[in-house]
C-alpha positions in Angstrom: -56.8 81.6 -32.9 -57.9 84.9 -33.3 -55.4 85.6 -35.9 -56.3 82.6 -38.1 -60.0 83.6 -38.1 -58.9 87.3 -39.0 -57.0 85.9 -41.9 -60.0 83.9 -43.1 -62.2 86.9 -42.9 -60.0 88.9 -45.6 -59.7 86.0 -47.5 -63.5 85.4 -47.7 -63.8 89.4 -48.4 -61.6 89.3 -51.5 -63.2 86.7 -53.3 -65.3 88.4 -55.5 -65.1 89.1 -59.4 -63.9 92.4 -59.3 -60.8 91.5 -57.0 -60.0 88.3 -58.9 -60.3 90.0 -62.4 -57.7 92.6 -61.1 -55.7 89.6 -59.7 -55.5 87.9 -63.0 -54.9 91.1 -65.3 -52.4 92.6 -62.9 -50.8 89.4 -62.3 -50.7 88.9 -66.4 -49.3 92.5 -66.8 -46.6 91.7 -64.0 -45.9 88.5 -65.7 -45.1 90.3 -68.9 -43.1 93.2 -67.0 -40.8 90.2 -65.4 -40.1 88.7 -68.6 -39.0 92.0 -70.6 -35.7 92.9 -70.4 -35.1 96.3 -68.8 -38.3 95.9 -67.1 -38.8 94.6 -62.9 -40.9 94.7 -60.2 -39.6 97.7 -58.7 -40.4 99.6 -62.2 -44.0 97.8 -62.7 -45.0 98.5 -59.2 -43.4 102.3 -59.6 -45.5 103.2 -62.6 -48.6 101.5 -61.2 -48.5 103.5 -58.0 -49.1 106.8 -60.0 -51.7 105.3 -62.3 -53.7 104.0 -59.2 -53.8 106.8 -56.6 -57.2 107.8 -57.4 -58.2 104.1 -57.4 -59.9 102.8 -54.2 -57.4 101.9 -51.5 -57.6 98.0 -51.9 -58.2 98.1 -55.2 -55.0 99.8 -55.9 -53.1 97.2 -53.3 -54.9 94.3 -55.5 -52.9 95.6 -58.7 -49.9 96.6 -57.0 -49.1 92.8 -55.3 -50.6 91.1 -58.3 -47.9 92.9 -60.6 -45.5 92.3 -57.5 -45.8 88.4 -57.6 -46.1 88.1 -61.1 -42.7 90.1 -62.2 -40.3 88.0 -59.8 -41.9 84.7 -61.5 -41.7 86.3 -65.4 -38.1 86.8 -65.0 -37.3 83.6 -64.9 -39.1 82.8 -68.3 -36.5 84.9 -70.5 -33.6 83.4 -68.4 -34.8 79.7 -69.5 -35.8 80.3 -73.1 -33.2 82.8 -74.2 -30.9 83.0 -71.4 -31.3 86.8 -70.7 -33.0 87.4 -67.1 -35.8 89.4 -67.1 -34.9 90.4 -63.3 -32.0 90.4 -61.1 -32.9 87.4 -59.2 -33.5 85.5 -62.3 -29.8 85.6 -63.0 -29.2 82.3 -60.9 -32.1 80.4 -62.6 -30.4 81.5 -65.9 -27.3 79.3 -65.1 -29.1 75.7 -65.2 -32.4 76.6 -66.6 -31.0 77.8 -70.1 -29.1 74.6 -70.3 -32.4 72.8 -70.1 -33.7 74.6 -72.7 -31.1 73.7 -75.0 -31.6 70.1 -74.1 -35.1 70.2 -75.1 -36.4 70.8 -71.6 -37.9 74.4 -71.9 -41.5 73.6 -71.1 -40.8 71.3 -68.4 -38.0 74.0 -66.6 -41.0 76.7 -67.0 -43.3 74.5 -64.9 -41.0 73.7 -62.6 -40.2 77.2 -62.1 -43.8 77.9 -61.9 -44.7 75.4 -59.6 -41.5 76.6 -57.3 -42.5 80.3 -57.7 -45.9 79.0 -56.4 -44.8 77.5 -53.3 -42.3 79.7 -52.4 -44.8 82.9 -52.5 -47.3 80.7 -50.8 -44.7 80.2 -47.6 -43.7 83.4 -47.8 -47.3 84.6 -47.3 -47.5 82.3 -44.4 -44.6 83.2 -42.8 -45.8 87.3 -43.3 -49.1 86.0 -41.3 -48.0 83.8 -38.7 -44.4 85.0 -37.8 -43.8 88.2 -38.3 -42.6 89.6 -34.7 -39.9 86.7 -34.7 -38.7 87.5 -38.0 -38.7 91.1 -37.0 -37.0 90.4 -33.8 -33.9 88.9 -35.3 -33.7 91.5 -38.7 -33.7 94.1 -35.6 -30.1 92.4 -34.6 -28.4 93.5 -37.9 -26.1 96.4 -37.7 -24.0 97.6 -40.0 -21.3 94.8 -39.1 -23.7 92.1 -40.2 -24.9 94.2 -43.3 -21.1 94.6 -44.7 -20.4 91.0 -44.0 -23.5 89.5 -45.6 -22.8 91.8 -48.6 -19.3 90.5 -49.0 -20.6 86.8 -48.3 -23.1 87.7 -51.0 -20.5 88.4 -53.7 -18.4 85.7 -52.7 -20.7 83.4 -53.1 -22.1 84.1 -56.6 -18.5 84.3 -57.6 -18.0 80.7 -56.3 -20.8 79.2 -58.2 -21.0 81.2 -61.4 -17.2 80.7 -62.3 -16.8 77.9 -65.1 -13.5 77.3 -64.1 -11.3 79.2 -61.7 -13.4 80.8 -58.6 -10.8 83.1 -58.5 -12.3 84.5 -61.5 -15.8 84.7 -60.2 -14.4 86.8 -57.3 -12.6 88.8 -59.4 -16.0 89.4 -61.2 -17.8 90.3 -57.8 -15.0 92.7 -56.8 -15.2 94.5 -60.4 -18.9 95.1 -59.8 -18.1 96.2 -56.4 -16.0 98.7 -57.9 -18.6 99.8 -60.4 -21.0 100.5 -57.8 -18.6 103.1 -56.2 -19.2 105.0 -59.2 -21.4 108.3 -58.0 -22.3 110.0 -55.0 -20.6 108.9 -51.8 -23.6 107.5 -49.5 -21.6 108.9 -46.2 -20.0 112.1 -47.2 -21.6 113.2 -50.3 -18.5 113.6 -52.5 -18.8 112.2 -56.1 -16.5 109.4 -56.9 -15.0 107.9 -60.3 -17.4 110.4 -62.2 -14.3 112.2 -64.1 -16.1 115.1 -65.0 -19.1 113.4 -66.3 -22.2 114.6 -64.7 -24.5 111.8 -65.6 -22.1 109.2 -63.3 -23.4 111.5 -60.2 -25.9 109.0 -59.5 -24.2 106.1 -60.2 -24.3 103.4 -63.1 -28.2 102.5 -63.6 -28.5 98.6 -63.0 -30.8 98.2 -65.6 -28.6 98.7 -68.5 -25.7 97.5 -67.3 -27.7 93.8 -66.9 -28.9 94.2 -70.1 -25.7 94.5 -71.5 -23.8 91.9 -69.5 -26.5 89.1 -70.5 -28.4 90.0 -73.5 -25.3 91.2 -75.9 -23.1 88.4 -75.6 -25.9 86.2 -76.1 -27.6 88.3 -79.1 -24.0 87.9 -80.6 -23.3 84.3 -80.0 -26.8 83.5 -81.4 -26.7 85.3 -84.3 -23.1 84.1 -85.0 -23.9 80.6 -84.7 -24.9 78.0 -86.8 -28.1 77.3 -85.7 -31.4 78.6 -87.4 -33.2 78.7 -83.7 -31.9 79.5 -79.9 -32.7 75.9 -78.8 -34.0 72.5 -80.2 -37.6 72.4 -81.1 -40.1 71.2 -78.8 -41.7 68.2 -80.8 -40.4 65.7 -78.3 -41.7 67.4 -75.3 -44.5 65.2 -74.7 -42.3 62.2 -74.4 -40.1 64.4 -71.5 -42.9 65.9 -69.7 -42.9 65.6 -66.0 -44.8 66.2 -63.1 -43.9 69.4 -61.8 -45.2 68.8 -58.3 -43.8 65.4 -58.0 -40.2 66.9 -59.1 -40.9 69.3 -56.2 -41.8 66.8 -53.7 -38.6 64.9 -54.4 -36.6 67.9 -53.5 -38.7 69.0 -50.4 -35.7 69.3 -48.4 -34.3 71.6 -50.6 -37.4 73.6 -50.9 -38.1 74.2 -47.1 -34.2 75.2 -46.8 -34.6 77.4 -50.0 -37.7 79.0 -48.4 -36.2 79.6 -45.1 -33.3 81.5 -46.7 -35.7 83.3 -49.1 -38.2 84.5 -46.2 -35.0 85.1 -43.8 -33.1 87.2 -46.3 -36.2 89.1 -47.4 -37.0 89.9 -44.0 -33.5 91.7 -43.7 -33.8 95.7 -44.8 -32.6 96.4 -48.2 -31.3 93.0 -49.4 -33.9 91.7 -51.4 -35.1 88.6 -53.9 -31.3 88.6 -55.6 -29.2 88.1 -52.9 -31.9 85.3 -51.6 -31.8 83.7 -55.1 -27.8 83.2 -55.2 -27.6 82.1 -51.5 -30.5 79.4 -52.5 -28.4 78.6 -55.5 -25.3 78.2 -53.8 -27.0 75.9 -51.0 -28.3 73.5 -53.6 -25.3 73.1 -55.0 -23.4 72.2 -51.8 -26.1 69.9 -50.6 -26.8 68.3 -54.0 -25.6 64.2 -54.2 -24.0 65.5 -57.8 -22.9 68.8 -57.2 -20.5 68.6 -60.2 -23.8 68.4 -62.5 -25.5 71.9 -61.0 -24.7 74.3 -63.6 -25.2 71.9 -66.5 -29.0 71.9 -66.3 -30.6 70.3 -63.7 -34.2 70.7 -61.6 -32.2 71.8 -58.7 -30.5 74.5 -60.1 -34.0 76.3 -61.0 -35.9 75.1 -57.9 -33.9 76.6 -55.3 -33.4 80.2 -56.9 -37.3 80.6 -57.9 -38.5 78.8 -54.3 -36.3 81.4 -52.5 -36.8 84.7 -54.7 -40.6 84.4 -54.4 -40.5 83.4 -50.8 -38.7 86.6 -50.2 -41.8 88.5 -51.4 -43.6 87.7 -48.2 -40.0 88.0 -46.1 -39.4 91.6 -47.5 -43.2 92.7 -46.8 -42.6 91.6 -42.8 -39.9 95.0 -41.7 -42.2 96.8 -44.3 -45.1 96.6 -42.2 -43.9 96.0 -38.9 -41.0 98.6 -38.9 -41.7 101.0 -42.1 -38.4 99.5 -43.6 -38.6 97.7 -46.7 -36.7 94.4 -47.0 -36.2 94.5 -50.9 -36.6 97.8 -54.0 -39.8 96.6 -54.9 -41.1 96.5 -51.3 -39.6 100.1 -51.2 -41.9 101.1 -53.4 -44.8 99.6 -52.2 -44.2 101.7 -49.1 -44.3 104.8 -51.0 -47.8 103.5 -52.3 -49.1 102.5 -48.7 -48.2 106.4 -47.4 -49.9 107.5 -50.5 -53.1 105.7 -49.5 -52.7 106.7 -46.0 -51.6 103.7 -44.1 -48.3 104.0 -42.2 -46.3 101.2 -41.7 -44.6 100.9 -38.8 -45.3 99.9 -34.8 -48.4 101.4 -34.7 -49.9 99.8 -38.0 -51.7 97.0 -36.1 -53.2 99.5 -33.6 -54.0 101.8 -36.7 -55.1 99.2 -39.0 -55.8 96.1 -36.9 -56.9 94.0 -40.0 -54.6 95.1 -42.4 -51.4 92.9 -42.0 -53.9 89.7 -42.7 -55.8 91.7 -45.6 -52.2 92.0 -47.4 -51.5 88.3 -46.4 -54.8 87.5 -47.9 -54.0 89.2 -51.4 -50.9 87.4 -51.3 -52.1 84.1 -51.3 -55.1 85.1 -53.8 -51.7 86.3 -55.8 -50.3 83.1 -55.4 -53.1 81.4 -56.7 -53.7 83.5 -59.9 -49.9 83.3 -60.8 -50.9 79.4 -61.1 -53.1 80.2 -63.7 -51.6 82.9 -65.6 -48.5 80.6 -65.6 -50.5 77.7 -67.0 -52.0 80.0 -69.6 -48.6 81.7 -70.8 -46.2 78.8 -70.4 -47.1 76.8 -74.1 -46.7 80.4 -75.9 -43.9 81.4 -74.1 -42.0 77.9 -74.7 -42.7 78.3 -78.1 -40.4 81.4 -78.4 -37.3 79.1 -78.5 -38.5 77.8 -82.2 -38.4 81.2 -83.8 -35.8 81.8 -86.0 -33.0 83.7 -85.0 -32.7 85.9 -87.4 -36.3 86.9 -86.5 -36.1 86.7 -82.4 -32.6 88.0 -81.4 -33.5 91.7 -83.3 -36.8 91.3 -81.6 -34.9 90.8 -78.4 -32.5 93.7 -79.5 -34.9 95.8 -79.9 -36.9 95.4 -76.5 -33.2 95.5 -74.3 -32.7 98.9 -76.2 -36.6 100.1 -74.9 -35.7 98.4 -71.4 -32.7 100.7 -71.4 -33.9 103.6 -72.2 -37.3 103.6 -70.9 -36.2 103.7 -66.8 -34.4 107.0 -66.8 -35.6 108.4 -70.7 -31.6 108.7 -71.0 -28.9 108.5 -74.0 -26.7 107.7 -71.4 -28.3 104.7 -70.3 -28.1 103.5 -73.6 -24.4 104.2 -74.3 -23.7 102.4 -70.9 -25.9 99.3 -72.1 -23.6 99.2 -75.3 -20.5 99.9 -73.5 -21.2 97.0 -70.9 -22.4 94.5 -74.1 -19.1 94.7 -75.1 -17.3 94.4 -71.8 -19.8 91.5 -71.8 -18.6 89.6 -74.7 -15.2 90.1 -73.6 -15.6 88.8 -70.2 -17.4 85.4 -71.7 -14.9 84.9 -74.1 -12.3 85.1 -71.1 -14.4 83.3 -68.5 -15.2 85.8 -66.2 -18.9 85.5 -65.1 -21.3 88.6 -65.9 -23.9 87.1 -63.0 -21.0 88.1 -60.4 -20.4 91.4 -61.6 -24.0 92.4 -61.9 -24.5 91.1 -57.9 -21.4 93.2 -57.4 -22.8 96.2 -58.5 -26.2 95.4 -56.3 -24.4 95.0 -53.2 -21.6 97.3 -53.6 -23.5 99.7 -52.1 -24.5 97.9 -49.0 -20.9 96.7 -48.7 -19.2 100.2 -48.8 -22.0 102.0 -46.7 -22.4 99.5 -43.9 -18.5 99.0 -43.8 -17.7 102.7 -43.4 -20.5 103.2 -40.7 -19.4 100.6 -38.8 -15.6 101.7 -38.6 -17.3 105.2 -37.7 -19.2 103.9 -35.0 -16.5 101.9 -33.7 -13.8 104.5 -34.0 -11.7 103.6 -36.5 -11.1 100.2 -34.9 -11.6 97.5 -37.2 -12.3 94.6 -34.1 -15.7 95.9 -34.5 -16.2 92.9 -37.0 -15.3 90.5 -34.6 -17.1 91.3 -31.4 -20.9 90.3 -32.5 -22.0 87.1 -32.6 -24.4 87.4 -35.8 -21.5 88.8 -37.5 -19.0 86.0 -36.5 -21.4 83.6 -38.2 -20.9 85.2 -41.6 -17.4 85.7 -40.6 -16.8 81.9 -40.7 -18.9 81.6 -43.7 -17.0 84.3 -45.5 -13.9 82.3 -44.7 -15.2 78.7 -45.6 -15.9 80.3 -48.9 -12.5 81.4 -49.3 -10.5 78.6 -47.8 -12.6 75.6 -47.6 -13.0 74.3 -50.9 -9.1 74.0 -50.6 -9.1 72.5 -47.5 -11.5 69.9 -48.3 -10.0 68.9 -51.5 -6.5 68.8 -49.8 -7.9 66.3 -47.3 -10.0 63.9 -49.7 -6.2 64.0 -51.9 -4.8 62.7 -48.7 -7.3 60.3 -47.9 -7.1 58.9 -51.4 -3.4 58.6 -50.8 -3.4 56.9 -47.3 -5.9 54.5 -49.2 -3.9 53.4 -52.0 -0.6 53.3 -50.2 -2.8 50.9 -47.9 -4.1 48.9 -50.8 -0.2 48.6 -51.8 
């Protein structure tokens, strides 16, 4: 009860005009950052950390939290409207979201993702304020074995749900992404790998140019070469198709709760983050749907699950950040630097040195959630009209934004070259049915997979049975095996059962 009282006291202390205006402006900026191809929550927080260094501690954190919440949601906007995810976690949303836009339901999809984002962020905040010690103790049980198996499971899951025809193509794409992630300095021994004498590859392949190339280039080329004047049907019939976003979420309440649990749990694992949470939730939505064959063709379940999960992961990622000083995601890692700059030292002594800080950050997350709803409502209709812009105008603008986004990260011409190379590769992959989303997730998880696999073997003295002796690891191993052979076995069982029924009928 004392903790609840402190939380409400913190909320009341932030209910002033200055804080609310800062939250409104920063949330709006976050949505724009998340929506623009090439920008991300991580970049937004990093840029504003320096700009807010001289500001008051709580004012700076208000701005950074507003950007964080807004950017994670903002990535879904371009994912839905033009099939170019603004953030990595929005790649899962694009699978069904853009198909909904092509059906003339772009505004509805944005409304659904907005409500799902608000609800997911709220649940993540509630977990941050109430069950931080429990989730932190669970995260502490993860060793290199669990992280390697989790990363492997994430790559396989993404390959399974993103491949349009053959699952093996999705897995192959994921492996390609993992191999690309191996380029650069070896994280264990510090030896250059696969750089072929090019010093620009020493730091590896930047994920932003790769993501822009894989997603944006094929979409731009396909759209400009198409016969349609606009990217999707106009919204003139939108009023007839308008739905209530909250009642739709209520109809999928079970999926919302389970996706929130996935988001908070995955977010609490150090270094994993919103991307994995979104894909695991999307896979869960497909497996638990009453009509799983429709997931991926433009259904609301396909946008609810990833958006609830990746926003719930915000609160989850802050749990190990505050209690262990170990960020749960890349944006949380940048936020850790901002906290240290302002004299706040996360870790076991946080509640001793700053006894109310956890509740204050939770309160900012709560108010940021409500502000996200306000900003989303204000921007929804203008943004939904993007798809009515003629292709000849819209696509060149998107192309320019892609170039700016790729260059702005490191101010590097090499990143621009990489974007064009990955763009050409993305066109080839799309034509042959290999999903780009699986490659991107493979790149994101490749470092985690490689480093923890080798570290586990080093700790175990080279004995591969080290992956078979930990209970949590065995759970992930069973999930991996089921992903690999489960669908085949299930299909054979169903076919056998149908044969028996057919013979009985005869």
